[in-house]
C-alpha positions in Angstrom: 13.7 141.8 34.7 15.8 138.6 34.8 16.2 138.8 38.6 12.5 139.4 39.2 13.2 142.9 40.8 13.5 146.5 39.7 15.3 149.5 41.2 12.8 152.4 41.7 14.8 155.5 42.9 17.1 153.4 44.9 14.4 151.1 46.3 14.8 147.5 45.2 11.3 146.3 44.5 10.3 142.7 43.8 8.2 142.1 40.7 5.1 139.9 41.0 3.6 140.9 37.7 3.2 138.8 34.6 3.4 141.0 31.6 1.5 140.0 28.5 0.9 141.8 25.2 -0.6 141.1 21.8 0.3 142.1 18.3 -0.9 141.3 14.8 1.4 139.7 12.3 2.2 142.9 10.4 3.4 144.8 13.5 5.3 141.7 14.7 7.1 141.4 11.4 8.0 145.1 11.6 9.3 144.6 15.2 11.6 141.8 14.0 13.4 144.4 11.8 14.2 146.5 14.9 17.8 146.4 16.1 16.7 145.5 19.6 14.6 142.6 18.6 17.3 140.0 19.3 17.6 141.3 22.8 13.9 141.2 23.4 13.6 137.8 21.9 15.5 136.2 24.7 13.2 137.7 27.3 9.8 136.9 25.6 7.8 133.8 25.0 6.0 134.1 21.7 2.7 132.3 21.4 0.9 132.0 18.0 -2.8 132.8 18.3 -4.3 132.1 14.9 -7.9 132.6 13.9 -10.0 129.6 14.8 -10.0 126.6 12.5 -13.0 124.9 14.3 -16.3 126.4 13.1 -18.1 125.0 16.1 -15.8 126.9 18.4 -16.2 130.0 16.1 -20.0 129.9 16.6 -19.5 130.5 20.3 -18.0 133.9 19.6 -21.2 135.2 18.2 -23.9 133.7 20.5 -24.0 136.7 22.8 -24.4 139.1 19.9 -27.2 136.9 18.4 -29.0 136.7 21.7 -29.0 140.5 21.9 -30.4 140.8 18.4 -33.1 138.1 18.6 -35.9 140.7 19.2 -35.3 142.2 15.7 -34.3 139.1 13.8 -34.3 135.3 13.9 -31.5 133.1 12.7 -32.9 130.0 11.2 -31.2 126.6 11.9 -27.8 126.1 10.3 -27.5 129.8 9.4 -24.7 130.6 11.9 -22.9 127.4 10.9 -22.7 128.5 7.3 -21.2 131.9 8.3 -18.6 130.2 10.5 -17.8 127.6 7.9 -17.1 130.4 5.5 -14.8 132.0 8.1 -12.8 128.9 8.5 -12.6 128.2 4.8 -10.9 131.6 4.3 -8.2 130.5 6.7 -7.2 127.2 5.3 -4.5 126.1 2.8 -4.5 123.1 0.5 -2.4 120.2 1.7 0.9 119.3 0.0 2.0 115.7 -0.7 5.6 116.5 0.6 4.2 117.1 4.1 3.0 113.5 4.5 5.0 110.4 4.7 2.0 108.1 4.1 1.2 108.1 0.4 -2.4 107.0 0.9 -3.0 109.7 3.4 -1.4 112.4 1.2 -3.6 111.4 -1.8 -6.7 111.5 0.4 -5.9 114.8 2.1 -4.9 116.5 -1.2 -8.4 115.6 -2.6 -10.2 117.4 0.2 -11.9 120.7 -0.7 -12.0 123.6 1.8 -15.5 122.7 3.1 -14.6 119.0 3.7 -11.4 120.1 5.4 -13.3 122.6 7.6 -15.8 120.0 8.6 -13.1 117.4 9.4 -11.0 119.8 11.6 -14.1 120.6 13.6 -15.4 117.0 13.9 -13.1 114.1 13.0 -16.2 112.0 12.6 -17.5 114.2 9.8 -16.0 112.5 6.8 -17.0 112.9 3.1 -19.4 110.2 1.9 -17.4 109.8 -1.3 -14.6 108.0 0.5 -14.6 104.2 1.1 -14.3 102.8 4.6 -10.5 102.5 4.5 -10.0 106.1 3.4 -12.4 107.3 6.1 -10.5 105.3 8.7 -7.1 106.7 7.6 -8.5 110.3 7.5 -10.1 110.0 11.0 -6.9 108.7 12.5 -4.9 111.5 10.9 -6.9 114.6 11.9 -4.3 116.0 14.2 -1.5 115.5 11.6 -3.7 117.4 9.1 -4.4 120.1 11.7 -0.7 120.6 12.4 0.5 120.4 8.8 1.4 124.1 8.6 1.9 124.8 12.3 5.6 125.7 11.8 5.2 127.4 8.4 5.5 131.1 8.1 2.1 131.1 6.3 0.3 129.0 8.9 -3.4 128.3 8.7 -5.3 131.0 10.6 -2.7 133.6 10.0 -4.9 135.0 7.2 -8.6 135.0 6.5 -11.7 136.9 7.6 -11.6 138.1 11.3 -14.4 137.6 13.9 -14.7 141.4 14.0 -15.7 141.4 10.3 -18.2 138.5 10.9 -19.8 140.4 13.8 -20.3 143.3 11.4 -21.8 141.0 8.8 -24.2 139.5 11.3 -25.3 143.0 12.3 -25.9 143.9 8.7 -28.0 140.7 8.2 -30.1 141.3 11.3 -30.7 144.9 10.3 -32.0 143.9 6.9 -34.1 140.7 7.5 -36.7 139.5 10.0 -35.7 135.9 9.3 -32.2 134.9 8.2 -31.8 131.7 6.3 -28.8 130.3 4.3 -30.3 132.2 1.3 -29.7 135.6 2.9 -26.3 134.6 4.2 -25.0 133.5 0.8 -26.3 136.7 -0.8 -24.5 138.7 1.8 -21.3 136.7 1.3 -21.5 137.2 -2.4 -21.5 141.0 -1.8 -18.6 140.7 0.7 -16.3 138.8 -1.7 -16.4 141.7 -4.2 -14.7 144.0 -1.7 -11.1 143.1 -2.5 -9.8 146.4 -1.4 -11.1 145.8 2.1 -10.0 142.2 2.7 -6.5 140.8 2.1 -7.6 137.2 1.9 -9.7 138.0 -1.2 -6.4 138.9 -3.1 -4.6 135.5 -2.5 -4.0 133.4 -5.6 -6.4 130.5 -5.8 -5.1 127.0 -5.4 -7.9 124.8 -6.7 -10.9 125.5 -4.5 -8.7 127.0 -1.7 -8.3 130.8 -1.6 -11.2 130.8 -4.0 -14.2 132.7 -2.3 -16.6 132.1 -5.2 -16.1 128.3 -4.8 -16.5 128.6 -1.0 -20.0 130.0 -1.6 -20.9 127.4 -4.2 -19.8 124.6 -1.9 -21.7 126.1 1.0 -24.8 126.5 -1.1 -24.7 122.8 -2.0 -24.0 121.8 1.6 -26.9 123.9 2.8 -29.2 122.4 0.2 -28.1 118.9 1.1 -29.1 119.5 4.8 -32.4 121.1 4.0 -33.2 118.5 1.3 -33.0 115.7 3.9 -35.1 117.7 6.4 -37.7 118.5 3.8 -38.0 114.9 2.7 -38.3 113.9 6.4 -41.0 116.5 6.9 -42.9 115.2 3.9 -42.6 111.6 5.2 -40.2 110.6 2.4 -37.5 108.9 4.5 -36.1 105.9 2.8 -35.7 103.4 5.7 -35.2 100.3 3.6 -32.2 98.1 4.1 -30.6 98.0 0.7 -28.4 95.2 1.7 -31.4 92.9 2.5 -33.3 94.1 -0.5 -30.4 93.3 -2.8 -29.6 90.0 -1.1 -33.2 88.8 -1.6 -33.1 89.7 -5.3 -29.8 87.8 -5.8 -31.3 84.8 -3.9 -34.4 84.8 -6.1 -32.6 85.0 -9.4 -30.0 82.4 -8.4 -32.9 80.0 -7.6 -34.7 81.0 -10.8 -31.7 80.2 -13.0 -31.0 76.9 -11.3 -34.7 76.1 -11.3 -34.6 75.6 -7.5 -36.8 76.6 -4.6 -35.8 79.0 -1.8 -35.5 77.9 1.8 -37.5 80.0 4.2 -35.6 80.1 7.5 -38.7 81.3 9.4 -41.1 78.5 8.3 -38.4 75.9 7.7 -39.9 75.1 4.3 -38.8 75.5 0.7 -40.8 78.0 -1.3 -41.3 79.0 -4.9 -39.3 82.1 -6.1 -41.1 85.5 -6.0 -41.4 86.6 -9.6 -43.2 89.7 -8.6 -40.3 90.7 -6.3 -37.7 90.1 -9.1 -39.8 92.2 -11.6 -40.2 95.0 -9.0 -36.5 95.1 -8.3 -35.6 95.3 -12.0 -38.2 98.0 -12.6 -36.7 100.0 -9.8 -33.2 99.9 -11.3 -34.7 100.7 -14.7 -33.2 97.6 -16.3 -33.1 98.1 -20.1 -31.1 95.0 -21.2 -32.3 91.4 -21.6 -33.2 90.2 -18.0 -31.9 86.7 -18.4 -28.5 87.9 -19.6 -28.3 90.5 -16.9 -29.1 88.0 -14.1 -26.4 85.6 -15.4 -23.9 88.5 -15.5 -24.6 89.3 -11.9 -24.2 85.7 -10.7 -20.9 85.4 -12.7 -19.7 88.6 -11.0 -20.7 87.2 -7.6 -18.9 83.9 -8.3 -15.7 85.7 -9.3 -15.9 87.8 -6.1 -16.3 84.6 -4.0 -13.2 83.0 -5.7 -11.1 86.1 -5.1 -12.3 86.4 -1.4 -12.8 82.8 -0.2 -12.7 83.6 3.5 -14.7 86.8 3.4 -18.4 87.0 4.1 -20.4 88.3 1.1 -21.6 91.9 1.6 -23.8 92.4 -1.5 -23.6 96.2 -1.4 -19.8 96.0 -1.8 -20.0 93.5 -4.6 -22.7 95.5 -6.5 -22.3 99.2 -5.5 -23.8 100.3 -8.8 -27.1 98.5 -8.0 -27.3 100.2 -4.6 -26.8 103.6 -6.3 -29.5 102.7 -8.9 -31.9 101.8 -6.1 -31.2 105.0 -4.3 -31.6 107.1 -7.4 -34.9 105.4 -8.2 -36.2 106.3 -4.8 -35.0 109.9 -5.1 -36.9 110.1 -8.4 -40.1 109.0 -6.7 -39.5 111.6 -4.0 -38.9 114.3 -6.6 -42.4 113.7 -8.0 -43.9 114.4 -4.6 -41.8 117.6 -4.1 -42.5 118.8 -7.6 -46.2 118.4 -7.0 -45.9 120.5 -3.8 -43.9 123.1 -5.8 -46.8 123.7 -8.2 -49.1 124.3 -5.3 -46.9 126.5 -3.2 -47.7 129.7 -5.0 -51.4 129.2 -4.4 -50.7 128.4 -0.7 -48.7 131.7 -0.3 -51.4 133.7 -2.0 -54.0 132.3 0.4 -51.8 133.2 3.3 -51.5 136.8 2.2 -55.3 136.9 1.8 -55.7 135.8 5.4 -53.4 138.6 6.6 -55.3 141.2 4.7 -59.1 141.0 5.4 -59.8 143.3 2.5 -58.6 140.7 0.0 -60.7 137.8 -1.1 -58.3 135.5 -2.8 -59.6 132.3 -4.4 -57.1 129.7 -5.7 -57.5 126.2 -7.3 -55.6 124.7 -4.3 -57.3 121.5 -3.2 -57.9 120.8 0.5 -55.6 117.8 0.3 -52.7 119.8 -1.1 -53.3 122.6 1.3 -53.1 120.2 4.3 -50.0 118.6 2.9 -48.1 121.9 2.7 -49.3 123.1 6.1 -48.3 119.8 7.7 -44.9 119.9 6.1 -44.4 123.4 7.5 -45.6 122.3 10.9 -43.1 119.4 10.8 -40.2 121.7 9.8 -41.2 124.0 12.7 -41.7 121.3 15.4 -38.9 118.9 14.4 -36.2 121.3 13.1 -37.2 124.6 14.7 -37.7 126.7 11.6 -40.1 129.6 11.5 -42.9 129.3 8.9 -41.5 132.1 6.8 -38.0 130.8 7.0 -39.1 127.3 6.0 -41.1 128.7 3.0 -38.0 130.7 1.9 -35.9 127.5 1.9 -38.5 125.4 0.3 -38.8 127.8 -2.6 -35.0 128.1 -2.9 -34.4 124.3 -3.0 -37.2 123.8 -5.5 -35.5 126.5 -7.7 -32.1 124.9 -7.3 -32.9 121.2 -7.5 -36.4 120.5 -8.6 
C-alpha cells in the first residue's frame, strides 16, 4: 500500500483508489485495543466528524424529509429551529476557566447557558441581551476559541448527544400525530423523549449546571420560543414600542434641570427659549411609577448626572448608560400597557373559537357575547400573524393560547 501498487497473482497492479471508512467512537475505541492498531495507525489519517454544533446547518439535514411530509402536516415558523437547538444543546459542554487565558473571557463564557452557547456557535452576532457592550464585543471576537475549546479533548463536543437519525424519527412521529406542529407540540414530544434514559446515553450524563440537563434544555427552549412569539404577537397587535428611550429620557432630564434652576429651555428648531413642559415631566414620572417625593427624586438624578460628568470629563453623556434603571422602568411600564391589551384579547378568545366551530358545523347555532370590535381585533391579529410571519390560523391560535397561559 505504501508503494501505491499491489501484487495480484504475480501481476503488479498500480492502485488509483482512495480508501475511506467510517466508524463510531465505540468501535474505534475497541479497535485501538487491537494488537495491530499501531501498525494501521501509521497508514491511516483519522478525521473527527462530530455531530453538528451549528443548529442552522442541522436544519438543512431535515428539509427534504419535511418537504416530503408537508401534505400530511405543517411545521409552523421556528418549530424546526427548536428541534435543532435541542439537538445541539445535548452535544455541548460547559466551559472551564482553565481553558482560557483571558480572565474576562473565561468569566463571560462560563456564565453562558446551553441555549446561549448554541445560538452563539451558530451565529456570532446572536449575543445574550444581558451582557453589556464590552462583554458582547469580547464574546463575538472569541467565538472560534469557544468553538475549539474541547477540540483535542477525548470528550469533545459533538462526540455525544442525540443523533440526526433520532431527530428524523422524532419529526416523523410529530407529523404522524399533528396537522400543525408548533413549539408546543415539539416541547411535549421532547418531554416524552427525555424520559427514555435506557435508549439514549446522553440522558445519563451527570448534569453540570444547565449542561447535560435535558429538563433545563426544555425550560430554556420554552422561554426562548415564548420570547419570539411574544414579540411577533405584539407586532401583530400593533403594540410595537418604537420610542427612542434615549431621547425620551434626555428630554425629561433637560426639563427637570431647567425646573430646578428656574430657567427656560432653548428650542434648537425655533431658536427661542421656552417654558418647561410640566405635563411632560408628570407623564414621565407617572410612567416610571414614581412613589417618592418628586423634588427630592429630581435632585438625586441631577446629582448622579453631575458625578458621572466629573468622573468622565471627556465622554459624551449617554443618558441610558447613566440611568439604566430608568430605561428599564420605562420599558416595564410599556410592557404593562401591552399586557392589558393582550389580557383583554385572552378573555374574548374562547368566544372567538366557539364562533369558529359554529361556522364549521352548520347544525350548530352558537351565540356569544363577543363584540364586533373584539372579533375584528382577533381576526386582524391572526391575519397579521399569517401574512407577516407565515403561521397558519390554527397554529397561531395554539401559540396565542399557550403564551397567554404562560405569561398573561
